[in-house]
N, C-alpha and C positions, 0 to 999 in steps of 0.2 A: 835228622841232621840238618836238613834244609831249613826247618823252622828255627833251630838253634842259631844257625848262621844269620838269619834275618833279624832275630832278636838282638844278637850281639852287634850287628851293624847299626841298628837304630839306637842302641844304648850308647855306643861310642859316639855317634853323631850328636846325641842329646848332651852328653858330657862335654863335648867340644864346644858346642854353642853356649852351654852354661858357663864354662870357664872363660870364654871370650866376653860374655856379658859381664861377668864379675870383674874382669880385667878392665874393661872400658868404663865400668861404673865407679872405679876407684874404691874408696872405702864405703861407698854406698850412701854417704851423707848428703851428697849433692842432690840426689833424688828426693831426700827427705827435708832439705833446707828451703827456707823462704827467700826468694830473690828480692833484694832491695836496691835502690839507687845508691851510688857512691856517696852522694852528699848526705843522705840519711845516715849512712855508716859513720861518716866523720862527725856528724852531730851527736850520734850515740856515744862515740869515743869521748868527745868533750864533756858530755853529761856524766860520764862514768858508768854508762849502762852496759858496757862490754866487759865480760869477765875473762875471756880468752879468745885468741885469733890464730888462725893458721894461714900462712901465706904460701900459695902454690902458683908461682909465676904471677900472672895478672889476676888470678882468682884468689879471693880472700873469703875464708869461711870463719865465721865467728859465732860465739855463743853469748846471748844476752844474760843479764843478771837474773832474769826470770827463767832461764834454761832453754829458751827458744833458739833454734839454729837458723842462721841467716847466711846468705851468700851474696857477694857483690863483686864487680869487676873494677879494678883500680886502673886509672890512666897510667901510661908508661912513665910520665914524668912526675908521678905523685910521690911525695916523701911522707909516707904514712907510718913507717916503722918506728921512727923516733917519737912521733906523736903518741903511738900506742904505748911505748915504754914510759914516756913522761906521765901518762895517765894510769900507770900501774897495771896495764893489761899484760897477761902472760902471752908471749908471742912464740909461735913455732913456725918453722919453714920446712918445706918438702923438697927433696932433690928432684931435678928435672931430667935425670939420666935415663929414666924409663920411657921417655917419650919416643925415642927411636924404636924401641922394641914394640911399643904400642902401634906406631905407624906401620911397622912391618907386618904385624898381625892383622891390622885392618886391611892392608893390601893383599894379604894371603887368604883372608876369609872367603871371598867369592870363588877362588880356585878350589879351596877345600870343599865348599858346598857343591860346586859343579862336579867334581870328581866323585863325591858321595852319591849324588843323584844319578850319574852315569853308571856307577857300579850297581846301584839298585835296579835300574831299568834293564841293564844287561842280564842281571840275575833273573829278573822276571821273564824276559824273553826266552831264556834258556830253560825255563821251568824249574829253576833251583837245582840244576844237575850237579854232577860231581865237580867239586872245586869252585863252585859259585860261578862268577862271571868269567874267571880265567880258565874254567874247566869245561867250556861248552864243546870242546872236541873230544871229551871223554865219553865212553860208552855208558848208556843208561840201563844196561842189562842188570837185572836184579837176581841174586841167588835165592832160589826157592828152598825153604827149609820146612821141616815137619811141623813147625809152629803154625804155618799158614794153612794147615789142614791136609793131612797125608791122604793121598788117594792111591789105591793099588789096583791091579788088574781085576780083583774081585768086585770092584765097583763099576767095572766096564762090562756091558752085556750087549748082545745083539749084533756085534761086529766081530765075530770069532776069527775070520780070516785076517783082518787087519791086526787084531790083537796078537795072533800067532807070529806075524812078521816082526812086530815090534818086540815081542818077548825074546826073539832070537838076538836082537841087538842088546837087550839087557843081559842075556846069557853070555854074550861075547864080552861085555864089560866085566862080568863076574869071573869068567873062566876063559880068558883069551887063548890059552894054550890048547884047549880042546879043538879050536878051529885052525890055529896056526900050524899045528903039526901036520895038517893036510894041505897046507899052502893057502889057506883062506885068509883074507884080509878084512879088517873091520870096515863096514860101510862108512863112507864119509858123510852121507846125508840121507835123510828119509823125508819124502814129501807126502804129506797127508792131504788128499784131495777128496772133496765131497760137498754136498749141499750144506747150507747153514743148519746148525742144530743137530748134526749127526754124531757129535762127540769127538771132534778132532782135538780140541784143546784138552778135553778130559783124558784122552789117550796119552797126550804129552805129560800131563800131571801124573798119570799112572806110571809112566816110564820113570819119572823122577822118584816116585815113591818106592818102586821096585829095585831100581838100579843101585841105590846106595852110593852114588857118586855125586859130585857137585852138579847142580842143574841151574843154568842161567836162563832167564826168560826175558824176552824183549819183543816189542811190536815193530812191524815193518815201518810204520810211520815215525818211529822214534829216531830213525837214521837221518831223515831229511829235515833240514832247517833252512832258514832264510840266508845263511851265509855259505858262500861257495867253499867246498872242501870239508865242511863240518861232517857230512855223512860219511865220507871216506875215512876221515880221522876216527870217527866212532867205530867203524868196522874194524880198523886196525887195533884200536884199543880193546874192543871186545874179544878179538882173537888172542891178544896178548894176555888178557885175564884168563881166557880159557886154557891157554898153554901152561900157565902157571899152576892151574888146578887140574891138569890132565891126569887120568882120564875123566872127561866130563861131557855133559850134553848141553847144547845151546838150542833153545827153542825160539823160533822166530814166528810169531803169529801174524797172519794176514801179510804174507811175504809179497803179495802182488802190489802192495803199496810202494815197494822199492824195486821189485823184480820185473817190471813190465818190459816188453820188447824195446830194445834200443832203436832209435830212429823215429819213434812214433810221437816223441814229445815236441814241444815248441822251441826248446832251447838248443836243439841240434847236439853237436858233440860237446858243447860246454854246459849242457844241462846238468844241474846238480844231482838229480836222481840217477842219471846215467853214470856219472862219476862214482856215485856210491855203489851202483850195481857192478861196475868194472872192478872196484876194489874188493867186493864180495866174491866175485868170480876168481880173482887172483888168490885171495886168502883160502878159498875152499880147495883149489887145485892149481897151485903155481909152482915156482921153483922151490919154495920152502914147504916142507911137509908139516902137516898138522896131525901128527900121530896121537891118537887117543881123544881127539875132539870130534864129536859127532854133532852135525847140524840136523835138527828136526824142524821142519817148517810146515805151516798149514795154510791152505787157501781154498776158496771155492771158485776161483777164476783161473784155472790152469791154462785156458786158451790164450790168456794175455801175457803169460810168462815168456821171458826170453829163452830161445832154444838152447843157448849156451849154459843156462842154469839147469836145464833138464837132462843134460847128457850124463852118461856114466862117468864117475870120477867127481862129479859135483853132488847131484842127488842120485845116488845109486839105486835107491828104491823109491818107487812111487806107489804109495799105499792108498787104494781107493776105500773111502769110508762112506758107504751108501746108506740110504734109508733102510731100516731093518725090515725083515720079512715077519710073518706072523709069529714064528717061534722067537725071533729076536725081540719083537715087541712084548711078548709075554715075559721074557727074561728081564727086559728093561723095566717093565711095570713092577716086577718083583723087587728089583733093586730100589726103585724110588718109593715103594710101599713098605720098606723095612721099618721106618720110624712112624708109620701110620697104622693105628689099630684098625684092622679090617673085620667086618662082620662075617658071620658064618655063611652068608649067602653070596659073598663076593667070588666071582669066577673070573680070574685074570685072563684066562684063555678066551673067554667070550668077549671081554673088553678088547683084547688084542685083535680078535677077528673083526670087531666093529670099528677099528681105527686104521684102515689101510692108508698107506702113504704118510703116516705120522712119523716124524723124526723123534730122536731121543728127547730133545727139548720140548716137543709137543706133548709127549707122554708124561714128562715131568710136570708140565703145566696142567695136564688133565688130572693127575693125582692130587695136585695142589688145589685145583678148583673143587674136586670132590670133597677134600678135607674141609675147605672153607664152607661149602654148603652144609656139611654135616655139623660143623661148629655153629653155624648160623641158627639151626633149629634146635641146638642143645643136645645132640647125640653124643654118646661116649665112644662110639666107633663109627667108621665109615661103612655104609651099606651099599648094596648094588644099585639101589635107587639113586643114591648120591652120584655114583659113577655115571649112570644113564643120564641124569640131569646135567652133569658136567660135560659129558660128551655132546649132548644136544646144544649146550651153550657154546662150546668151542666150535662145533661144526656149522651150526645154523644161526648163532647169535642168541642174545638174551630174549626171553619172552616179553612181548609188549602188550600185556593184558590191559594197560590203561588206555590203549587205542580204542576209540569209539567207532564201531562199524555198524552200518545199517543192516537190516535183515536182508535186503537185496544184495549187498556186498558179500555178506556171509554165504548166501545161497550160491552166488556165482563162484566164489572161491571153493566151496564144497564140491560143486559139479566139476570144476576145473581140475582139482586135485584127485577126485575120484576117477576122472578120465585117465590121468597118468597111472594111477595104481592098477586099474583094470587092464590096461594095455600091457603094463609091465608084468603083471601076473600071467597074462595070456601068452605072450611071446616067450619061447623057451630059452632064448639066449640073452635075455635081459637079467640084470642082477636081481636077486631076491629082494622083495620090498620089505624094508625094515620098519618104516613108520610113515603114517600120513597124518597131517595135522592142518587145521585151519586157524591155529593160534598164530598171530603175527610174530615173526622173529626177524630181527635185523631189518632189512629192507623189503621183506616179503610178507604178504598177507596169509600165506599158507605154503606148504611144500610136501613133497613126497621124497623120502630118503630110501635109496637102494644101497645095500651093502653086499660085497662079495663074500663067498664062503672061503675062498683061498686067494692068495695073491696071484695076479696075472701080469705077465710081462709083454704080451703082444695082443693085437687086435686083428680079428678076421673081418672080411667084408660083410658077411651075413650078420655078424654081431653089431657092426656099425650101423647097418641098415635098420636092424630092430631097435637099436638105441635111438636112432632118429625118429622112428615111429612112436616110441614112448615119449620122446621129447615133444613131438607135435600133437600128442593126444590131448593136451590141455586146450588148445585152440579148437580142435575138432569137437571136443565136448561142449564148449561154449556155443559153437555154431549149431550143433544138433539140438541143444536145449533152447536157445534163445533166438536162433536165426542169424542170417548174414548181417542184417541191419543193426543188430544189438551186440556185435562183437566189441569187447573192451580192449584196453591196452595191456591187459593181464598177460597175454602170451609174448610180451616183448622179450623177456628173458629166455623163453623157449626158442624164439626165432634167433636170438643171438647165439645160443648154444648150438642149435641145429646148423646155422650158417658156418660156425667155426669148425664143426666136425665134418660137414660136407666139403668145405674147402680143403681141409686136410686130406680127405679121401681122394680128391681130384688132383690137387696140386703137389702133394708130398708123397702120398702112399701108392700112387699108381693104380688106384681102384676104379679108374674110368677107362674103358676100352677106347673111346674116341680121343681122349687127351693123350693117353699113352703113359709110358714109364719115364717121365721127365719131371724133375723138380722145378716147378714154376713159381714157387712161393716168393723167393727173394726178388726175382725179376718183376713179378706181378705187383708186389707191394712197393717196389722202388727202394728197398732197404740199402742196396750196395751201390748200384750204378755201374756204368762201364769202367770208370776209373779204378774201382776196387776189384775188378775181375768179374762183375756181374754182367748181365746181358739183357737186352730188351726183347720183347716179344711182339709179334704182330697183332694188329687189331682183330684179325680173324681168330687167332688163338685165344685172345682175351674173351671174345664173344663165345667161343666154344666152351671155355672154362665156366663162364657164367651160366650157360645153358645146361651144362652137366650138373652144376651145383643146384640149380633150380629143379632139375629133373629129379635128383635124389630126394630133395626136400618134399616136392609135390607127391612123389610116389609114397614116401613115408607118411605124409598127411593122409592120403587116401587109404593106406593100410590101417592107420589108427582109426579113421572114421568108420571103416567097414567093421572093425572089431567092436567098436562101441555100439553100432547099430545092431550087430548080432547079439551082443550081451547087454542090451539096454536095461533090462530089469535088474541085473546084478549091479550095473553101474549106478542106477538111480537109488537102489537100496544102500549102496556104500555112501553115496552123497548124503542121504538122509541120516545115516549113522554118524557121519562126520558132523552134521549140523547138531545132532543130539549129544554126542560124546566129545566133540572137538578134536580129540587125538585118539587114534587107533594104532596099535602096534602088533607085530607078529601075527599069530593065528587069529587075532580079533578081526582083522580085515577079511580073512577068508570066511569066518563065521557070519559076519554081517552080510557079506555078499550072498551067502546061502540062505539068509533070512532068519538066522538065529541071533540071539542077543550075545554081545561079547561078554566074556568072563572078566570081571573086574579084578579078581585075584589071580592073574596069570602068573604061573610059577616061574616061567623063564624070564620074566622082567622085560618082555619086549624083544625076544630074539627074532631075527629075520625069518620070514616065511621061506621055508625050504621046500614046501610042497606046492605044486601047481594043481589046478583042477585035474580030475582024473584023466581027461582026454589029452592033457598036455604033459610032456615029459619034464623031468626035473631040469632046471636050467643050469648052464655053465655060468661062470662068473667073470667079472671084470675088476680091475684093480682099485677103482676109486668110487666113492659115493657121489651122487648128484646133489647139489645144494639148491634149495628153493630160492628164487629171486623173482623180481618183477613186481609190479604194483598189485597184481592179483594172483601171485603165487606161481608164476611160471618158473621153469627150471633154467639154470645157468651153468656153464662149465665150472667145475670146481678148480680153484687155483691149487697149484702143487703145494704140498705141505712139507 
């Protein structure tokens, strides 16, 4: 519709200009005539060279005997008419009554052009919304139909609790008497809260597909425009449309764009966003009831929303949509792999186990990357190798085999990564080692990846200390092999990760007896300041915090160093194996440490090592893998996915 209005506007403007051009040009002969002096015209009349003449006020248009058109201007006191008649020239005269209309159109043309340009730019500023330039106060909510791709609850997996709460809303819309006979009222709003990519918008589309009622969708940013009052007007219009189609559902995506806490803006009480929010609050729960209109909104910033928006009666239900657990990830992979032909060796549960912390969008991207890799090499279906390569690419970055490394750089990287792997295999509470490689990926020259067996929701002090030891093992390995004077900048990522974990233990988690059970992070970093409710800490406390952080890191480094000294032969064998094979996965690492050659046709495709050496018990697990970083393959904290 917007394109049709733009085309119509430009067509009308073109026709108007064309009509005015034709009007001003008269018969069009003037533009095609040759202008001559009046004296030459008189001489031509006397010679008999003029066949016909048209007198239009002072303008005389005449045709020569050769058919050429001429134009001249006669003086006011010239008596040319009788001379033309005497010489047998056919004379015509044109009325001057149209000159007034022409003058009016000439004076009106600038205003018409100015109005047309204003309408065009107003339409552009409002994004071609309903009603064009005069409809910028109308709602931009669009009704979602099955033509745009019907999604049902069968397409949603991994968030069963959230799905159950929303299924109840759909059931209420289908059979309201089932709930009303017991005094139940339909919820006025449901707020979907969760990290990006967890499926909030997908859930809303599933509601639309299942409910069988009109479903309007709009973004929070569509309410706020440059004109004061436009947002509030659009809220009113949206609810008017919804009431006409009740029962219906209105989905507002990214509601934090308009629902932020009042008083925090720069415009004070006259802020356009706050006026829009006030109108939304009144429409959701004011004097007038909106029976049968359910508002579903999504955000990943619940902390910035206005408290009045979150109270019962506005958003009665706040549905948390978290990252899926291992069972949820397996179901999500099954949903996204429906249209992907899978090979007989693909084990979705093993893939789900190796992707802790992945959201639904991350898993969809993983399946897509695996399909692209399989298509690139010409396979007819996607194999487990494709999934493993896609997982490595997503988690660690693409391989950089074109990077030229010297033998010395490769050797240092191999001993560095072998140190991480040996300490990780030795300490019982470290995650099982999944893969060690000295192939550059992303910004790292090598890395060791550890994956958990099950999802973990908390951390214990002993686990954190052992993770610190595994993190510092890279630097300990370089010093043991090459000495203090030849240490490189490879452990830079290790030190960054260890510092972050140690500071969290001391300043947030109360794992230091000297510092105590006080959260010092915000005050220490200066995030909030006294004006926002923060507090300052003394120099003595800051010094104590730094001492405790350094103590934890130093003790972990010494622990890693002692393990490598004790198991030096295994460590060096593993480093030599990395230099020879570049990448070792699963049980291959354990076999190389024992002095046996790795099996190239490993059946499990690189499953994490779940067995420690016989003198060490099987480890417990943690929720996320470590990613390799640093110029020489040091580890760095993994960003949340």
